[in-house]
LUMBAVO-782133 format. One record per atom (N, C-alpha, C, O, CB): residue in three letters; atom name; x, y, z. Coordinates in nm, 2 decimals. Glycine has a CB too. Example, Ala and Ser with C-alpha at 12.3 -4.5 7.8 and 13.67 -1.06 7.14 Angstrom:
residues 2
[r "ala","N",[1.32,-0.57,0.78]]
[r "ala","CA",[1.23,-0.45,0.78]]
[r "ala","C",[1.32,-0.33,0.78]]
[r "ala","O",[1.42,-0.33,0.85]]
[r "ala","CB",[1.13,-0.45,0.90]]
[r "ser","N",[1.28,-0.22,0.71]]
[r "ser","CA",[1.37,-0.11,0.71]]
[r "ser","C",[1.29,0.00,0.79]]
[r "ser","O",[1.34,0.11,0.80]]
[r "ser","CB",[1.41,-0.06,0.57]]
***
This chain:
residues 73
[r "unk","N",[2.22,-0.19,-0.99]]
[r "unk","CA",[2.09,-0.15,-0.96]]
[r "unk","C",[2.01,-0.10,-1.08]]
[r "unk","O",[1.89,-0.13,-1.09]]
[r "unk","CB",[2.09,-0.05,-0.85]]
[r "unk","N",[2.08,-0.03,-1.16]]
[r "unk","CA",[2.01,0.02,-1.28]]
[r "unk","C",[1.96,-0.09,-1.37]]
[r "unk","O",[1.84,-0.09,-1.42]]
[r "unk","CB",[2.11,0.11,-1.36]]
[r "unk","N",[2.04,-0.20,-1.39]]
[r "unk","CA",[2.00,-0.31,-1.47]]
[r "unk","C",[1.88,-0.39,-1.40]]
[r "unk","O",[1.79,-0.43,-1.47]]
[r "unk","CB",[2.11,-0.41,-1.49]]
[r "unk","N",[1.88,-0.40,-1.27]]
[r "unk","CA",[1.77,-0.46,-1.19]]
[r "unk","C",[1.65,-0.39,-1.21]]
[r "unk","O",[1.54,-0.44,-1.23]]
[r "unk","CB",[1.81,-0.48,-1.05]]
[r "unk","N",[1.65,-0.25,-1.20]]
[r "unk","CA",[1.54,-0.17,-1.21]]
[r "unk","C",[1.48,-0.18,-1.35]]
[r "unk","O",[1.36,-0.20,-1.37]]
[r "unk","CB",[1.57,-0.02,-1.18]]
[r "unk","N",[1.56,-0.17,-1.45]]
[r "unk","CA",[1.52,-0.18,-1.59]]
[r "unk","C",[1.46,-0.32,-1.62]]
[r "unk","O",[1.36,-0.33,-1.69]]
[r "unk","CB",[1.63,-0.14,-1.69]]
[r "unk","N",[1.53,-0.42,-1.57]]
[r "unk","CA",[1.48,-0.56,-1.60]]
[r "unk","C",[1.34,-0.58,-1.53]]
[r "unk","O",[1.26,-0.65,-1.59]]
[r "unk","CB",[1.58,-0.66,-1.54]]
[r "unk","N",[1.33,-0.53,-1.41]]
[r "unk","CA",[1.20,-0.55,-1.34]]
[r "unk","C",[1.09,-0.47,-1.42]]
[r "unk","O",[0.98,-0.53,-1.44]]
[r "unk","CB",[1.21,-0.50,-1.20]]
[r "unk","N",[1.11,-0.35,-1.45]]
[r "unk","CA",[1.01,-0.27,-1.53]]
[r "unk","C",[0.98,-0.34,-1.66]]
[r "unk","O",[0.86,-0.34,-1.70]]
[r "unk","CB",[1.06,-0.13,-1.55]]
[r "unk","N",[1.08,-0.39,-1.73]]
[r "unk","CA",[1.05,-0.46,-1.85]]
[r "unk","C",[0.97,-0.59,-1.83]]
[r "unk","O",[0.87,-0.61,-1.91]]
[r "unk","CB",[1.18,-0.50,-1.92]]
[r "unk","N",[0.99,-0.66,-1.73]]
[r "unk","CA",[0.92,-0.78,-1.70]]
[r "unk","C",[0.77,-0.75,-1.67]]
[r "unk","O",[0.68,-0.81,-1.72]]
[r "unk","CB",[0.98,-0.86,-1.58]]
[r "unk","N",[0.75,-0.64,-1.59]]
[r "unk","CA",[0.61,-0.60,-1.57]]
[r "unk","C",[0.55,-0.55,-1.69]]
[r "unk","O",[0.43,-0.57,-1.72]]
[r "unk","CB",[0.61,-0.49,-1.46]]
[r "unk","N",[0.62,-0.47,-1.78]]
[r "unk","CA",[0.56,-0.42,-1.90]]
[r "unk","C",[0.52,-0.54,-1.99]]
[r "unk","O",[0.42,-0.54,-2.06]]
[r "unk","CB",[0.66,-0.33,-1.98]]
[r "unk","N",[0.61,-0.64,-2.00]]
[r "unk","CA",[0.58,-0.76,-2.08]]
[r "unk","C",[0.45,-0.83,-2.03]]
[r "unk","O",[0.38,-0.89,-2.11]]
[r "unk","CB",[0.70,-0.86,-2.08]]
[r "unk","N",[0.43,-0.83,-1.90]]
[r "unk","CA",[0.31,-0.90,-1.84]]
[r "unk","C",[0.19,-0.80,-1.83]]
[r "unk","O",[0.09,-0.84,-1.77]]
[r "unk","CB",[0.35,-0.95,-1.70]]
[r "unk","N",[0.21,-0.69,-1.89]]
[r "unk","CA",[0.10,-0.58,-1.89]]
[r "unk","C",[0.06,-0.55,-1.75]]
[r "unk","O",[-0.06,-0.54,-1.72]]
[r "unk","CB",[-0.02,-0.63,-1.97]]
[r "unk","N",[0.16,-0.52,-1.67]]
[r "unk","CA",[0.14,-0.48,-1.53]]
[r "unk","C",[0.19,-0.34,-1.51]]
[r "unk","O",[0.30,-0.30,-1.56]]
[r "unk","CB",[0.21,-0.57,-1.43]]
[r "unk","N",[0.12,-0.25,-1.44]]
[r "unk","CA",[0.17,-0.11,-1.43]]
[r "unk","C",[0.28,-0.10,-1.33]]
[r "unk","O",[0.29,-0.18,-1.24]]
[r "unk","CB",[0.05,-0.02,-1.38]]
[r "unk","N",[0.37,-0.01,-1.35]]
[r "unk","CA",[0.48,0.02,-1.26]]
[r "unk","C",[0.49,0.17,-1.25]]
[r "unk","O",[0.44,0.25,-1.33]]
[r "unk","CB",[0.61,-0.05,-1.31]]
[r "unk","N",[0.57,0.21,-1.15]]
[r "unk","CA",[0.59,0.35,-1.13]]
[r "unk","C",[0.73,0.36,-1.06]]
[r "unk","O",[0.77,0.28,-0.98]]
[r "unk","CB",[0.48,0.42,-1.04]]
[r "unk","N",[0.81,0.46,-1.11]]
[r "unk","CA",[0.94,0.49,-1.05]]
[r "unk","C",[0.92,0.62,-0.97]]
[r "unk","O",[0.88,0.72,-1.02]]
[r "unk","CB",[1.05,0.50,-1.15]]
[r "unk","N",[0.94,0.61,-0.84]]
[r "unk","CA",[0.93,0.73,-0.75]]
[r "unk","C",[1.07,0.78,-0.73]]
[r "unk","O",[1.16,0.72,-0.69]]
[r "unk","CB",[0.87,0.69,-0.62]]
[r "unk","N",[1.09,0.91,-0.77]]
[r "unk","CA",[1.22,0.98,-0.76]]
[r "unk","C",[1.20,1.08,-0.65]]
[r "unk","O",[1.13,1.18,-0.67]]
[r "unk","CB",[1.27,1.04,-0.89]]
[r "unk","N",[1.28,1.07,-0.54]]
[r "unk","CA",[1.27,1.17,-0.43]]
[r "unk","C",[1.37,1.28,-0.46]]
[r "unk","O",[1.49,1.25,-0.49]]
[r "unk","CB",[1.30,1.10,-0.30]]
[r "unk","N",[1.33,1.40,-0.44]]
[r "unk","CA",[1.42,1.52,-0.47]]
[r "unk","C",[1.53,1.52,-0.36]]
[r "unk","O",[1.64,1.56,-0.38]]
[r "unk","CB",[1.35,1.65,-0.46]]
[r "unk","N",[1.49,1.47,-0.24]]
[r "unk","CA",[1.59,1.46,-0.13]]
[r "unk","C",[1.52,1.37,-0.02]]
[r "unk","O",[1.40,1.34,-0.04]]
[r "unk","CB",[1.63,1.60,-0.07]]
[r "unk","N",[1.59,1.34,0.08]]
[r "unk","CA",[1.53,1.26,0.19]]
[r "unk","C",[1.51,1.34,0.31]]
[r "unk","O",[1.57,1.31,0.42]]
[r "unk","CB",[1.62,1.13,0.22]]
[r "unk","N",[1.44,1.45,0.30]]
[r "unk","CA",[1.41,1.53,0.41]]
[r "unk","C",[1.28,1.49,0.48]]
[r "unk","O",[1.21,1.41,0.42]]
[r "unk","CB",[1.41,1.68,0.37]]
[r "unk","N",[1.25,1.54,0.60]]
[r "unk","CA",[1.13,1.51,0.66]]
[r "unk","C",[1.01,1.56,0.58]]
[r "unk","O",[0.91,1.49,0.57]]
[r "unk","CB",[1.12,1.58,0.80]]
[r "unk","N",[1.02,1.67,0.51]]
[r "unk","CA",[0.92,1.72,0.43]]
[r "unk","C",[0.89,1.63,0.31]]
[r "unk","O",[0.78,1.60,0.28]]
[r "unk","CB",[0.95,1.87,0.38]]
[r "unk","N",[1.00,1.59,0.24]]
[r "unk","CA",[0.98,1.50,0.12]]
[r "unk","C",[0.92,1.37,0.16]]
[r "unk","O",[0.84,1.31,0.09]]
[r "unk","CB",[1.12,1.48,0.05]]
[r "unk","N",[0.97,1.31,0.28]]
[r "unk","CA",[0.91,1.19,0.33]]
[r "unk","C",[0.77,1.20,0.36]]
[r "unk","O",[0.69,1.11,0.33]]
[r "unk","CB",[1.00,1.13,0.45]]
[r "unk","N",[0.73,1.31,0.42]]
[r "unk","CA",[0.59,1.33,0.46]]
[r "unk","C",[0.50,1.34,0.33]]
[r "unk","O",[0.39,1.29,0.33]]
[r "unk","CB",[0.57,1.46,0.54]]
[r "unk","N",[0.56,1.41,0.23]]
[r "unk","CA",[0.48,1.41,0.10]]
[r "unk","C",[0.47,1.27,0.04]]
[r "unk","O",[0.36,1.24,-0.01]]
[r "unk","CB",[0.56,1.51,0.00]]
[r "unk","N",[0.57,1.19,0.04]]
[r "unk","CA",[0.57,1.06,-0.01]]
[r "unk","C",[0.46,0.97,0.06]]
[r "unk","O",[0.38,0.91,0.00]]
[r "unk","CB",[0.70,0.99,0.00]]
[r "unk","N",[0.47,0.98,0.20]]
[r "unk","CA",[0.37,0.90,0.28]]
[r "unk","C",[0.23,0.94,0.25]]
[r "unk","O",[0.14,0.86,0.24]]
[r "unk","CB",[0.41,0.91,0.42]]
[r "unk","N",[0.21,1.07,0.24]]
[r "unk","CA",[0.07,1.12,0.21]]
[r "unk","C",[0.02,1.08,0.08]]
[r "unk","O",[-0.09,1.04,0.06]]
[r "unk","CB",[0.07,1.28,0.22]]
[r "unk","N",[0.11,1.08,-0.02]]
[r "unk","CA",[0.07,1.03,-0.15]]
[r "unk","C",[0.04,0.88,-0.15]]
[r "unk","O",[-0.06,0.84,-0.21]]
[r "unk","CB",[0.19,1.06,-0.26]]
[r "unk","N",[0.11,0.80,-0.08]]
[r "unk","CA",[0.09,0.66,-0.07]]
[r "unk","C",[-0.04,0.63,0.00]]
[r "unk","O",[-0.12,0.54,-0.03]]
[r "unk","CB",[0.20,0.59,0.00]]
[r "unk","N",[-0.07,0.71,0.11]]
[r "unk","CA",[-0.20,0.70,0.18]]
[r "unk","C",[-0.32,0.73,0.09]]
[r "unk","O",[-0.42,0.65,0.08]]
[r "unk","CB",[-0.21,0.79,0.30]]
[r "unk","N",[-0.31,0.84,0.01]]
[r "unk","CA",[-0.41,0.87,-0.08]]
[r "unk","C",[-0.43,0.77,-0.19]]
[r "unk","O",[-0.54,0.74,-0.23]]
[r "unk","CB",[-0.39,1.01,-0.14]]
[r "unk","N",[-0.32,0.72,-0.24]]
[r "unk","CA",[-0.32,0.62,-0.34]]
[r "unk","C",[-0.39,0.49,-0.29]]
[r "unk","O",[-0.47,0.43,-0.37]]
[r "unk","CB",[-0.18,0.58,-0.39]]
[r "unk","N",[-0.37,0.46,-0.17]]
[r "unk","CA",[-0.44,0.34,-0.11]]
[r "unk","C",[-0.59,0.36,-0.10]]
[r "unk","O",[-0.66,0.27,-0.13]]
[r "unk","CB",[-0.38,0.31,0.03]]
[r "unk","N",[-0.63,0.48,-0.06]]
[r "unk","CA",[-0.77,0.51,-0.05]]
[r "unk","C",[-0.83,0.50,-0.19]]
[r "unk","O",[-0.94,0.44,-0.21]]
[r "unk","CB",[-0.79,0.65,0.01]]
[r "unk","N",[-0.77,0.56,-0.29]]
[r "unk","CA",[-0.83,0.56,-0.43]]
[r "unk","C",[-0.83,0.42,-0.48]]
[r "unk","O",[-0.93,0.38,-0.54]]
[r "unk","CB",[-0.74,0.65,-0.52]]
[r "unk","N",[-0.73,0.34,-0.46]]
[r "unk","CA",[-0.73,0.20,-0.51]]
[r "unk","C",[-0.83,0.12,-0.44]]
[r "unk","O",[-0.90,0.04,-0.51]]
[r "unk","CB",[-0.59,0.14,-0.49]]
[r "unk","N",[-0.85,0.14,-0.31]]
[r "unk","CA",[-0.95,0.06,-0.24]]
[r "unk","C",[-1.09,0.10,-0.29]]
[r "unk","O",[-1.17,0.01,-0.31]]
[r "unk","CB",[-0.95,0.10,-0.09]]
[r "unk","N",[-1.12,0.22,-0.32]]
[r "unk","CA",[-1.25,0.27,-0.37]]
[r "unk","C",[-1.27,0.21,-0.51]]
[r "unk","O",[-1.38,0.16,-0.54]]
[r "unk","CB",[-1.26,0.42,-0.38]]
[r "unk","N",[-1.17,0.21,-0.59]]
[r "unk","CA",[-1.18,0.15,-0.73]]
[r "unk","C",[-1.21,0.00,-0.72]]
[r "unk","O",[-1.27,-0.06,-0.81]]
[r "unk","CB",[-1.05,0.18,-0.81]]
[r "unk","N",[-1.16,-0.07,-0.62]]
[r "unk","CA",[-1.18,-0.21,-0.60]]
[r "unk","C",[-1.31,-0.24,-0.53]]
[r "unk","O",[-1.34,-0.36,-0.52]]
[r "unk","CB",[-1.06,-0.27,-0.53]]
[r "unk","N",[-1.38,-0.14,-0.49]]
[r "unk","CA",[-1.50,-0.16,-0.42]]
[r "unk","C",[-1.48,-0.20,-0.27]]
[r "unk","O",[-1.57,-0.26,-0.21]]
[r "unk","CB",[-1.58,-0.27,-0.49]]
[r "unk","N",[-1.37,-0.16,-0.21]]
[r "unk","CA",[-1.34,-0.19,-0.08]]
[r "unk","C",[-1.34,-0.06,0.00]]
[r "unk","O",[-1.29,0.04,-0.05]]
[r "unk","CB",[-1.20,-0.26,-0.06]]
[r "unk","N",[-1.39,-0.07,0.12]]
[r "unk","CA",[-1.39,0.05,0.21]]
[r "unk","C",[-1.25,0.06,0.27]]
[r "unk","O",[-1.22,-0.02,0.36]]
[r "unk","CB",[-1.50,0.05,0.32]]
[r "unk","N",[-1.17,0.16,0.22]]
[r "unk","CA",[-1.03,0.16,0.27]]
[r "unk","C",[-1.02,0.21,0.42]]
[r "unk","O",[-0.92,0.19,0.48]]
[r "unk","CB",[-0.95,0.26,0.19]]
[r "unk","N",[-1.13,0.25,0.47]]
[r "unk","CA",[-1.13,0.30,0.61]]
[r "unk","C",[-1.19,0.19,0.71]]
[r "unk","O",[-1.18,0.20,0.83]]
[r "unk","CB",[-1.21,0.43,0.63]]
[r "unk","N",[-1.25,0.09,0.65]]
[r "unk","CA",[-1.31,-0.02,0.73]]
[r "unk","C",[-1.20,-0.11,0.79]]
[r "unk","O",[-1.09,-0.12,0.74]]
[r "unk","CB",[-1.40,-0.10,0.64]]
[r "unk","N",[-1.24,-0.17,0.90]]
[r "unk","CA",[-1.15,-0.26,0.97]]
[r "unk","C",[-1.23,-0.38,1.01]]
[r "unk","O",[-1.25,-0.41,1.13]]
[r "unk","CB",[-1.09,-0.19,1.10]]
[r "unk","N",[-1.27,-0.46,0.91]]
[r "unk","CA",[-1.35,-0.58,0.94]]
[r "unk","C",[-1.29,-0.68,1.03]]
[r "unk","O",[-1.36,-0.75,1.11]]
[r "unk","CB",[-1.39,-0.65,0.81]]
[r "unk","N",[-1.16,-0.69,1.03]]
[r "unk","CA",[-1.09,-0.79,1.12]]
[r "unk","C",[-1.08,-0.75,1.26]]
[r "unk","O",[-1.06,-0.83,1.35]]
[r "unk","CB",[-0.95,-0.81,1.07]]
[r "unk","N",[-1.10,-0.62,1.29]]
[r "unk","CA",[-1.09,-0.57,1.43]]
[r "unk","C",[-1.20,-0.63,1.52]]
[r "unk","O",[-1.17,-0.68,1.63]]
[r "unk","CB",[-1.09,-0.42,1.43]]
[r "unk","N",[-1.32,-0.62,1.47]]
[r "unk","CA",[-1.43,-0.67,1.56]]
[r "unk","C",[-1.42,-0.82,1.57]]
[r "unk","O",[-1.45,-0.87,1.68]]
[r "unk","CB",[-1.57,-0.63,1.49]]
[r "unk","N",[-1.39,-0.89,1.47]]
[r "unk","CA",[-1.37,-1.04,1.48]]
[r "unk","C",[-1.26,-1.07,1.57]]
[r "unk","O",[-1.27,-1.16,1.65]]
[r "unk","CB",[-1.34,-1.10,1.34]]
[r "unk","N",[-1.15,-1.00,1.57]]
[r "unk","CA",[-1.04,-1.02,1.66]]
[r "unk","C",[-1.08,-1.00,1.80]]
[r "unk","O",[-1.05,-1.08,1.89]]
[r "unk","CB",[-0.92,-0.92,1.62]]
[r "unk","N",[-1.16,-0.90,1.83]]
[r "unk","CA",[-1.20,-0.87,1.96]]
[r "unk","C",[-1.29,-0.98,2.01]]
[r "unk","O",[-1.28,-1.03,2.13]]
[r "unk","CB",[-1.28,-0.73,1.97]]
[r "unk","N",[-1.39,-1.03,1.93]]
[r "unk","CA",[-1.48,-1.14,1.97]]
[r "unk","C",[-1.39,-1.26,2.00]]
[r "unk","O",[-1.42,-1.33,2.10]]
[r "unk","CB",[-1.58,-1.17,1.86]]
[r "unk","N",[-1.30,-1.30,1.91]]
[r "unk","CA",[-1.22,-1.41,1.93]]
[r "unk","C",[-1.13,-1.41,2.05]]
[r "unk","O",[-1.12,-1.50,2.13]]
[r "unk","CB",[-1.13,-1.44,1.81]]
[r "unk","N",[-1.08,-1.29,2.08]]
[r "unk","CA",[-0.99,-1.27,2.20]]
[r "unk","C",[-1.08,-1.29,2.33]]
[r "unk","O",[-1.03,-1.35,2.42]]
[r "unk","CB",[-0.92,-1.14,2.20]]
[r "unk","N",[-1.19,-1.23,2.33]]
[r "unk","CA",[-1.28,-1.24,2.45]]
[r "unk","C",[-1.32,-1.38,2.47]]
[r "unk","O",[-1.32,-1.43,2.59]]
[r "unk","CB",[-1.40,-1.15,2.43]]
[r "unk","N",[-1.35,-1.45,2.37]]
[r "unk","CA",[-1.39,-1.59,2.38]]
[r "unk","C",[-1.28,-1.68,2.43]]
[r "unk","O",[-1.29,-1.77,2.52]]
[r "unk","CB",[-1.44,-1.65,2.24]]
[r "unk","N",[-1.16,-1.65,2.38]]
[r "unk","CA",[-1.04,-1.73,2.43]]
[r "unk","C",[-1.00,-1.69,2.57]]
[r "unk","O",[-0.96,-1.78,2.65]]
[r "unk","CB",[-0.92,-1.69,2.34]]
[r "unk","N",[-1.03,-1.57,2.61]]
[r "unk","CA",[-0.99,-1.53,2.75]]
[r "unk","C",[-1.09,-1.59,2.85]]
[r "unk","O",[-1.06,-1.62,2.97]]
[r "unk","CB",[-0.99,-1.38,2.77]]
[r "unk","N",[-1.22,-1.62,2.81]]
[r "unk","CA",[-1.32,-1.68,2.89]]
[r "unk","C",[-1.29,-1.83,2.91]]
[r "unk","O",[-1.33,-1.88,3.02]]
[r "unk","CB",[-1.46,-1.66,2.83]]
[r "unk","N",[-1.23,-1.89,2.82]]
[r "unk","CA",[-1.21,-2.04,2.83]]
[r "unk","C",[-1.09,-2.07,2.91]]
[r "unk","O",[-1.06,-2.19,2.93]]
[r "unk","CB",[-1.19,-2.10,2.70]]
***
């Protein structure tokens, strides 16, 4: 596993792609909650940086319209 991790990180570094190694102090409910919160916040920040509304759900309304149309036919 160590060689796979190092090889993957090196491949990403060679391709000038960012990587991150997350090291958990333990696998408790508290630590997992912290990890999930960090990932949620990272998603929001990344969406904002990309110009995407991370809270928007554009597919939901289209899905509802499509489903209603299909149910009518």
